C-alpha positions in Angstrom: 10.9 -27.0 1.7 13.9 -25.2 3.2 15.0 -26.8 6.6 14.6 -23.2 8.1 10.7 -23.5 7.1 9.8 -25.8 10.0 7.4 -23.7 12.3 9.4 -21.0 14.4 8.5 -18.7 17.2 9.1 -15.2 16.0 9.3 -12.0 17.9 9.0 -8.7 16.0 9.0 -5.1 17.2 7.3 -2.2 15.4 4.4 -4.5 14.0 1.7 -1.8 13.4 2.9 -0.6 10.0 5.4 -0.9 7.2 7.8 -3.6 7.3 7.0 -5.1 10.6 3.2 -5.3 9.6 4.1 -7.0 6.4 6.4 -9.6 8.1 3.6 -10.5 10.5 1.1 -11.5 7.8 3.9 -13.4 5.8 5.3 -15.3 8.7 1.8 -16.3 9.8 0.8 -17.4 6.3 4.0 -19.5 6.4 2.9 -21.3 9.5 5.2 -19.6 12.0 3.9 -18.2 15.4 4.4 -14.4 15.8 4.6 -12.3 19.0 4.8 -8.6 18.1 4.8 -5.3 19.7 4.1 -1.7 18.8 2.9 1.5 20.3 -0.5 2.0 18.7 -3.0 0.3 21.1 -6.0 0.1 18.6 -3.7 -1.3 15.7 -2.5 -3.8 18.2 -6.1 -4.8 19.4 -7.0 -5.3 15.8 -4.0 -7.5 15.1 -5.1 -9.7 18.0 -8.7 -9.7 16.6 -7.3 -10.6 13.1 -5.0 -13.3 13.9 -5.7 -14.6 17.5 -3.8 -17.3 19.3 -1.2 -18.8 19.2 -0.1 -15.3 18.0 0.1 -12.4 20.4 0.6 -8.8 20.0 1.2 -6.3 22.9 1.3 -2.5 23.2 4.8 -2.1 24.2 7.1 1.2 23.7 10.6 -0.3 23.3 12.1 2.9 24.8 10.7 1.9 28.3 13.1 -1.0 29.5 10.5 -1.9 32.3 7.7 -2.4 29.8 9.9 -4.4 27.6 11.2 -6.6 30.3 7.5 -7.4 31.3 6.8 -8.1 27.7 9.8 -10.5 27.4 8.7 -12.2 30.6 5.3 -12.9 29.3 6.4 -14.3 26.0 9.2 -16.4 27.7 6.7 -17.8 30.3 3.7 -18.2 28.0 5.3 -19.4 24.8 9.0 -20.3 25.5 12.1 -19.5 23.7 11.8 -17.5 20.5 13.8 -18.8 17.5 14.0 -15.3 15.8 14.0 -11.9 17.4 13.5 -9.1 14.9 14.2 -5.5 16.0 12.3 -3.6 13.3 10.9 -0.6 15.4 12.4 2.7 14.2 11.4 6.3 13.4 13.3 8.9 11.1 13.9 12.5 11.6 12.1 15.4 9.8 13.8 16.2 6.6 16.4 18.8 7.6 19.8 19.7 8.2 21.2 18.8 11.7 21.2 22.3 13.2 17.4 22.7 12.4 16.4 19.4 14.3 15.2 20.0 17.7 16.9 18.4 20.7 13.6 16.8 21.6 13.1 15.2 18.1 16.8 13.9 17.9 16.6 12.5 21.5 13.4 10.6 20.6 15.0 9.1 17.5 18.1 7.9 19.4 15.8 6.4 22.1 13.7 4.3 19.7 16.4 3.4 17.2 19.4 2.7 19.3 18.3 2.4 23.0 15.1 0.4 21.8 17.1 -2.1 20.1 19.6 -2.4 23.0 16.5 -2.8 25.4 15.0 -5.7 23.4 18.2 -7.5 23.3 19.1 -6.9 26.9 15.6 -8.3 28.0 15.8 -11.5 25.9 19.6 -12.2 25.7 20.1 -13.5 29.2 17.6 -16.4 28.6 18.6 -17.2 25.1 22.3 -17.1 25.9 21.7 -19.5 28.9 20.0 -21.9 26.4 22.4 -21.1 23.5 19.6 -20.6 21.1 18.3 -17.7 19.1 18.7 -15.7 15.9 18.9 -11.8 16.5 17.9 -9.7 13.4 18.5 -6.0 13.9 17.1 -3.9 11.0 19.6 -1.5 9.8 19.4 0.7 6.6 21.4 1.8 3.4 21.8 4.9 5.7 23.7 2.8 8.2 26.4 2.2 5.5 26.3 5.6 3.7 25.4 8.9 5.0 22.7 11.0 3.4 21.9 14.7 3.8 19.0 15.9 5.9 18.6 12.6 7.8 21.6 12.9 9.9 20.3 11.6 13.2 18.7 8.6 11.6 22.0 7.7 9.8 23.7 8.1 13.0 21.4 5.6 14.7 21.5 3.0 11.9 25.3 3.4 11.9 25.1 2.5 15.7 22.7 -0.5 15.0 25.5 -2.0 12.5 28.1 -1.5 15.1 26.2 -2.7 18.0 25.0 -5.7 16.3 28.3 -6.7 15.1 29.8 -6.5 18.6 27.0 -8.4 20.1 27.6 -11.1 17.5 31.1 -11.5 19.0 29.7 -11.8 22.5 27.2 -14.6 21.8 28.1 -18.2 22.4 28.6 -20.7 19.6 25.4 -21.7 18.0 23.7 -18.3 18.4 23.5 -15.7 15.6 23.2 -11.7 15.4 23.2 -9.7 12.1 22.5 -6.2 11.3 20.2 -6.5 8.2 19.4 -3.6 5.8 15.9 -4.3 4.3 16.6 -2.3 1.1 14.6 0.7 -0.1 10.9 0.2 0.4 8.0 2.4 -0.1 6.9 3.1 3.5 5.9 6.0 5.5 9.5 6.7 6.5 10.7 6.6 3.0 8.0 9.0 1.9 8.9 11.3 4.7 12.3 11.7 3.1 11.8 10.9 -0.6 8.5 12.5 -1.0 6.6 11.3 -4.3 9.8 9.5 -5.4 9.2 7.0 -2.8 6.4 5.5 -5.4 9.1 4.2 -7.6 10.1 1.5 -5.0 8.4 -1.6 -4.1 5.7 -1.8 -1.4 6.1 -3.8 1.8 3.8 -6.4 0.5 5.9 -7.0 -2.5 9.3 -6.8 -0.3 8.0 -9.4 2.2 7.8 -12.2 -0.4 11.7 -12.2 -0.6 12.4 -10.8 2.7 10.7 -13.5 4.9 12.5 -16.4 3.4 15.6 -14.4 3.3 15.3 -13.9 7.3 14.6 -17.6 7.7 17.6 -18.6 5.8 20.2 -16.5 7.7 22.4 -19.1 9.4 25.5 -19.6 11.5 27.7 -18.7 8.7 26.1 -15.2 8.6 26.9 -14.4 12.4 28.1 -10.8 12.5 27.9 -10.0 8.9 26.2 -6.9 7.6 23.7 -8.1 5.3 21.2 -6.6 2.8 17.9 -7.6 1.1 18.5 -6.7 -2.5 
């Protein structure tokens, strides 16, 4: 057993589908406690019915800092300090050149992918920093390292996550960890929106999570500030 396999309290955003949903099941199977959020209230309700206490899932839009703050207070007051905070919630733009993407659409993507990550960190970090504990994993992307056509706004947000996380890593006190993590290319709804049928050539979230969950658990002090990738 890895030392990191001791039971952890894990917070995950964007748990209603894709990678977030796969991580929920895997971490619970491994014996960890999971506290997640997502925007789809019916799926959140089903997650609570499926898993029950000590796990908890809440309908929260990470774009709304007030709601994120209330959710954070609930977790800290009822369950204590999380060991791991995973910012997974993200959306991608419609496949199109920049000039064909509406102002409303690109504002929404920036709100979720950048402001959402910042909101969750800003809500949790004051308490985590005070106690000098916690590992922050912000999901980036290959599109946060290399630019791809027709997803320019998504690329911009993931480049931002890389830079923001690396800066936060330098701001944290000794003993804490923040890393931008590219999960690799996974056959999710977001990938299908960009790749179409070619997405079927890549692994499903259920296959990916078999490696990804342990990879996340094993991230340590030596990795603070490093741009990591699950290959």
